[in-house]
N, C-alpha and C positions, 0 to 999 in steps of 0.2 A: 909517682906517689903524690897524694894530696897533702896539702899543708893543713895541719889541724886548726880548727876554728878557735878564735879567742872567745871569751865570754860574751863580748858584744857581738861578734860575728855569729855565735850560736843563737843569740836572741833574735838577731836580724833574720837569720836563716829560718827560724821557726815562724817568724812573721811572714816572710816571703812564701813559705809553704802554705800557710793558712790562707794567704791571699790567692795563690794559685788554685787552691781547692775551691774557694769561692768563685773565682773566675771560671773554672771548669764547669761547675754546677750551672752558672749562668749561660755558658755556651751551649750546654746540653738542652736548655729550655728554648733556645732561639730557633725560630722557624724560617728566618730570612737568609740563612746561610746555605750555600750549595753543600751537598753531602760530602763531596770530596774535600772541600775547604774545611768543613767542620772536623772531618777525620784527621786532616793534617794538623789543625790546631790542637786537637785532642792528643795526638801523638807527641807533639812538641811539648805541651804542658806536662804530660805524664813523664816524659824524659827528664825535664827539669825537676819535677817533684821527686823522681827516684834519686837524682843527684843530691837534692837537698836532704832527703831522708837518710841517705848514706852519710853525708856530712854530720848530721845530727847524731846518728848512731855511733860514728867514730868518736865524736866529742864525748858523748855520754859514756862510752866504754872507757875512755881515758880518764875522765873526770868524775865518773859515777853520776848517778841521777839526782844528786843532791842539789843541783842547780835549780833554783826556783824563780819564777817570774814574779816581780812585785805585784801585789794585789792592791789596786788603788781605787 
């Protein structure tokens, strides 16, 4: 069983997820990568993204969605 995220871990996980989404979009645009390599990277990123999304959902289910990021 997974350990539930702390508030800090929740925020960091959301940032990591957003970063992976950006990186995946960049990978999709690249033309210099071999198709097999790009597919491998895509699978790896999507697997990590699923794990992050699961952690986020577990945290939100336990704590509610009242957690808000500071708008600065």
